[in-house]
N, C-alpha and C positions, 0 to 999 in steps of 0.2 A: 113681857119683857124679861122677867127673871128666867123663864123656861128657855127662851131663845138664846139668852146670854149663856146659860149653862150648856146648851147644846153646842154653841159656837166654841166655847172654851174646851169642851170635851173633844170636839172634832179637830181643832188645831193642835191640841195636846197629842191626839192620836197621830196626826200627820208628823209632828215634830219627833215623837218617839220612834215612829216607823222609819223616818229618814235617818235619824241618828243611830238606829240599831245597827251593829256591825253585820256585814254579810257573812253568813254561816256556810261552811263547807264540810265535807266528810273527813273525819280524822281516821276512823277505822271502820271496817264493815265485817259482817259475819263473825262477831265476837261471841265467845262463850260467856256464861253467866259469871264465872270466876274472873275472867279478864275484864269484863265490863265493870264489875264492882271495884276491882283494883284501880282501873283507870279513872273511874268517877271519884274515888277517894283521893287520888292524886290531884285531879283537877280542882276539887273543892279545897284542898290544902293550898293550892296556888291561887285561889280566888279567881278562876277563869270561868267565864260564862260558857255553858254547853247546853246541848239539846239531845234528847234520846228519841230514837225512832225505831220502828219495827221491833217493838217489845225489848228494847235495850241492846239489840245486836248492832245498831248503827249509832255512832256518836258524832255529833256535829259541833264544831268549834269555830271561832272567828277565822276568816280566811287569812288574815295577816299574821296569825300565830300558829298556823297548822304545821309549818315546817319545823319551827323551834320545838313545838310540843312533841312531834314524832321523834326528834333526836333526844329530847329529854326523857321520854318514856322508854326509848330503846336503851338508854343508859341504865335504867332500872330494870331491864329485862321484861318489859311489857310491850305488846301482849305475849303471853307465853304460848298461845296457840291451843289452849284447852287440854294440854297434855303435860306429863312430867318428863323432863329431859335429864341430862346429866347433872343439872343443878340439884338433883335429889341428894347428891353426895357432898354438897357444899356445907350443910349444917349438921351432918350426921356424926355421931360419936363412934369412931371405928373400934375403940376399945371395948365398948359395951354391946356390940352387935355380934350376932353369930354368923357363921358362914352361910346359913340358909337365908337369913335376912339380906345379906350382902348380894347373894345370887338373885333374889327376888328384885331388889332395887336395881341391879344391873339389867335385868330383863325389862323392867318398867322403863328405865332410862333409854334403852335401845329402841323399844317400841315407840316411845314418844319422839325421839330424834328422827326416826324414819318417817313417822307421820308428818312432822313438820317439813321434812325435805320433800315428801310427795305433794303436800299442799302448795309448794312453790311452783309446781308444774301448771301450765296454762289449762284452763277449763275445770280444774279441780278445786272445789270449795272447801271440802273437809275430807279427812281420811283417818282411818283407825287401823292399826296394825296389831295382829296377834302372831306371836312367834312360839313355836314349839321346839325347844332345844333339849331333846332327851339325853340322859346320861347313859354312858355305856355300862351295862350290867356286869357284875362280877362273873368271872370264869366264862366270858363270852368273847369269841373271836371277832365277831362283827358288831359294829355299833349302829344303832338305828339312825336313819337319816333325818335331819331337821326339816321342818316344813313351816310355811307361813301362809296366813290368810289376811287379805286386805279388803276393807269395805270403804268405798269412796262415794262422795256426792259430787256430781259433775254438772256443769252447764253445757247442755247439748249432748254430744256423744264423743267418746274417745276414739281416736284412730288406732289402727292395729299397731302402728309403730310406737305410739305412746304407751300402749299396754305392754308391749315387749320391753320398752325402756324401763317401766316400773318394775317388772319382774327381774330384770338384770340388775337394777339399782339395789333392790332388797337382797338379792342373792350375793352381790358383791360385798355388802355390809355385814353379812352374817357368815361366820366361819363354817364351812362344810355344807352350806345351803346351795342347792342347784336351782337354776331358774325354772326348771320344769316342776319343782315342788312348791311353787308359789301360785296360789289361787286368788283371783280378784273378782269382787262382786260389787255392783253399783247399788244405789239407794233403792232402786225398783226391784231388787232381787234378781237381776239379770246376770248370768254368769259370763264374765268377760274373759277369764282364763281359768281353765278347769283344773290346773295343778296336777296333770297326769304325770306318771313316772317318766315317760318318754315323750319328748317333744315331737309331734308329727312333722315329718319333712314336707308333707303336702301344704301345711299351713305356711311354712317358710317360703315354699315355692309360690304360693298364691300372693303372699305379701310382696315378693320380689317382682312378680309379674304386674301387680297393681301399681307398684311404684314406677316401673318402667313405662307402663301405659300412660300414667298421669303426667310423667315428665315429657314424653313425646307429644301427648295431646296439647300440653301447654305451649310447647315450641311451635306446633303447627298453628294453633289459634293466634299466637302472637304475630306470626308472619303473615297470616291471611287477614287478620283484623287490621293490620297496617295498610292493606290494600283496599278492602271493601268497607272499612269503618268499624268502629267498636260496636260490638253486639250485633253485627250483621252477618255473622258466620257461625255455623255449628259444626263441630268436629267430633267424630267418633272414631276411636282407634282400638284395634284388637290385635294382640300379639300372641302367637302360638309358640310356647316354650317347650323345650325338651329337657326334662330334669333327670335324665339317665346319665350316670357317670360311666364313661367308657375308657378302658385302658387297653392299648394295642401295642404289641411288640413284634418287630419284623427284623429278620436277618438277611443280609444281602452279601453274596459271594462274587468276587471278581476273578475269573479264571486267568485273565491276562496279568494280573498283579501277583506273580509268584516270587517268593523270596526263599533262598536256600537256608534252611534252618540248621541241619546237621548232616555230616557225612561219616559213614562207617565202612572201613575196608578190612577184609579178612582174607588171609592167604594160608593155604594148607599144602604140604608136600610130604610124600611117603616113599619109601624104598624097601623092597623085599628081596631076599636071597633064596636060591633054590638049594636045599639041603638033602635032596633026594629022599625026602620023607623020613630022615632019621631024626629021632628025637633023643638027644643025649644031654647030659648035664653040661658038657662043654659047649654045646651049641647055645644053651640058654644063658650061660654066664655072660655078663656084660664084658665087652672088650676081649672076647675070646678070639683067638687067632687060629686060622686054619692054614696049615701048611701043605694042605693037600692040593693046593692050586686055586685059581680064581674061580669062584662059583658064579652061576648065572644070577643076575639081579633084575628087579622090576621097579622102576621109578614112576611117580605120579605127582602132579602139582595142581592146586586149585585156588583160585582167587575170586573173592566176593566183595562187591562195593555197593553200599546202600546209601542213597541220598534222600534226605527228608526235606520237602518244600512246604512253606507256609503260604496258604492262599489268603488274600486280603478279604476281610469280613467286616461288614457294617451292621451293627445292631442298633435299632431305633425303637424307642418306647414313647408312645404318644398317650397322654392322659387328657381326656376331654371332660372338663368339669360340667356339673349339672347347671342348667339354666341357659342353654343355647337357644337362640331365636331361630325358629324354623321358618316363620312367615309373619309378615305384617300386612294388615289390611286397614286402609284408611278411607273413610267416607266424609267428604266435605260438602256441606250445603251452604251456599252463599245467596244472599239476597240481591235483587236487581238494583238499578239506578233510579233514584227519585229526583225529579226536577219540577220546578214550578212552571205551570202553563200561563197563558195570557190572563186567566181569571185569578191567578194567585194560588191555585190548588196544586197539590202534589200529584204528579203524573209518574206512573211506573213504566220502566223500560228494561227489557231483558239485556243481560250482558252478552257480548259477542263471543263467538267461539274462540277467537284469538285470545281474549282475556281469560277465558276458562282454561285454555291450554297453558298460558303463562302461570296461572295459579297452580295448576297441576304440576308444572315443572318445579315451582318453588317447594311444593309439598314433597315431591320425590327427593329433592336435595336435602330437605330437613330431616327426613326419616332414614336416609341412607338406602335408597331404593336399590334392590337387587333382583333382577328379573329371573336369574337362575334359581333364586330361593323361592320364587313364586309370590313375590309381593304384589299387592293390588292397591291402586289409588283411583278413586272415583270423585270427580268434582262436578256437582250438579247445581244449576241455577234455577231456583224456584222462589216465588214471592212469599215472604213471610206473612203470617196472619196478622201480626201487630205492625202497624206503620211506624216509621222512624219518628223519634221525638223531635221537637223543635231544636233549633240551634242552641247549643249550650250557652249559658249566661257567662259573659266574659268576667273574669275576676278583676276586681278593682285594682288599679295601678296608681302610681304616684303617691299623693298624700293619703288617699283612702286606703291604699294597699299597706301603708305603714301602721294604720290603726287596726291592729290584730285583736279585735274584740272577741272574747269568748262568749259562750252561751250565758254564763252567769252575769257577765257585764251587761249584755243586751237586756236580760230580764231585770237587772237593777235599774237601768235607764228607763225601761218601760214602766216600772213601778213608780219611779219619780215623776214621770210624765202624767200618769194617772192621778197621783196625789196632787200635782199642780192643777190639773184640769178640774178635779173636785173642789180645790180651793177657790178657783175662779168662779165656778158655778155657785158656790155658797156666797161669794162676795157679791155677785151681780144679782142673784135670785133672792137672797135673804137680807143681807146687810144694806144694800142700796135702797130697796123699797122701805125698809124700816127707817132709815135716815130721812128719806123723803117725807114720810108720814110725820116724823118728829118736827122737821122744819116747817111743814104745812101747819101743824098745830101752833107753833110759835108765831107764824105769820097771821093766823086768824086772831090770836090774842092781841097782837100789836095793832091790827086793823080796827078791832072793836074798841080798844082803848083809845085810839086816835079819834074815832067818831064820837065817842062819848065825851071826850075832853075837848073836842073841836070848838063848839059854841062858846064855852067859857074862854078859851084862848082867844077866840075872835073878838069877844067883848072887851077883853083886856087890851087887845092890840088895836081896837078901833080908835081910842083917843089919840094914841100915838100916831096912827095913820092919818087921823083928821088934822093933827097938828102939822104933820109933814106935808099936807096938801098945799098946793099953790092957791092963789086967790081965785083962780078959775077952777077950783078942784071939785066943784059939785058934780060935774059929769064924771070926773075920775072916781069919786066916791061911789057913784052908782055902778060904774064898771067893776070896781073892786068887789062890791057886794054881789054882783052877778057872778063873778068868777068864784067867790067863796061858796055861793050856793051850788054851783056846778060841781065844785070839788067835793062838797058834802054829799051831794047826790051820788056822785061816782063812788065815794067811799062806802056809802050805805049799800049801794048796789053790789059792790065787791064783797062786802061783809055778808050780804045775803047769799051770794054764790058760794062763798067759803063755808057758810053754815049749812047749805044744802049738801055740799060734797063731804063735809065732815060733821055730821050731826052729833056724834058722841063727844068729840072734843069741844064743840060749842056748848053743849049741855054742861060739860064738866067745868068750863070757864065761868058760865053764868052761876052755877052753884057755888063756885069759889067766891065770886063777887057777893053773893047773897050772904055768905058766912062771914065776910069781912065786916068789921065794925064801921059804922058811919062816921065821917069826918066832919 
């Protein structure tokens, strides 16, 4: 009895403690040792219950206090992220530090702030940044270029766009740093960005082509899936890009569009006289007069006119940027139609040619089909290897739809149900049989006591009964005796049955009687 009672008390105490224990949820994850110790010290100071998991990197607190705790810890600057940021200058004495120490602290702070910013990106669990900021040597015209190296721990794999974003983020935060001088390595030692001096154009072109193909493939999948059903279409798209940059200049002249630009006129006249070949001073003097008579003269006149016309001219310069789409090829594979037959089984049926033509028309419109460019679109109907799943389960609506239970709530109710079930099992399998045995022992004791005290009671009651009898009560007295004999016989028989079913209790009762003093 003592063991069973202790077990029951312990069991119900466990159930009560488990039910009254607050539901725990995650406060912070992926904590460093320094942050974890600081947060635990703060929680102990506030007398708040907490749990540590995964060697202290995860801290669990009651669900109803998690929001307030996060705001309270953020007010105190926790968690710090495992690195030193600009708070390194909060408690420093500027008067007692040298310029070298100040430069080192500035470098540490810059590296810590960049690491915190990088960790804010999706899929990145931890990051560490190393910056190399060389000083310009004396008597040197050229300063060495700064560089950076980043080590990240990621969940899954980073996309090319995310890697490029990290490089530009770090380069923009450091003065004089170029994105090409930033190298990135993951926790497995895989080189994500080589940090070469020149960024290869081919990598940029591949990223642009991949982005274009992904966007076009999603558009085609969305429009085809809306017709054939979700998951019943496969789309492959390939785009041929031309990454050559072309600059073309052309001049065009219009002979009909003449415009007079300038006119130049020149007139010349000359006159000569016949002096009979005499050369004298008088003849050479200006304004000389000859009185010898009129001499023979020779006159000439010349006129020139020059007209300049401007012919209309058109100069056209065309610059074709890199990344032109030369051709797009699309392959679309669609599943057939499934319907239930008379037996209730799924029966496959091919799609008609008319349906495939309509799907091909939709695909051409989605990709901007150009026949002159050489685009190709192929839509093929084949049966998929995996059969379609059953009809989706309808989401609960009405009152059930308003009960937006989370996973934690469901697990909490399941735990309560299990505890209640265990309580009922203990109640019916342990407590009930125990109570029945106790009641049976009391009944055996009462029956034996009644049998042993029955004759004495009958003898005491006999005179009273005899006095109460009527004059013709001889027959009635005989009947009463007979009835009392039957009652005693039944009591003795019942006591025998109880003694056979409960021998231990019977022996214990008889021993108790033997030890009692005689009256």
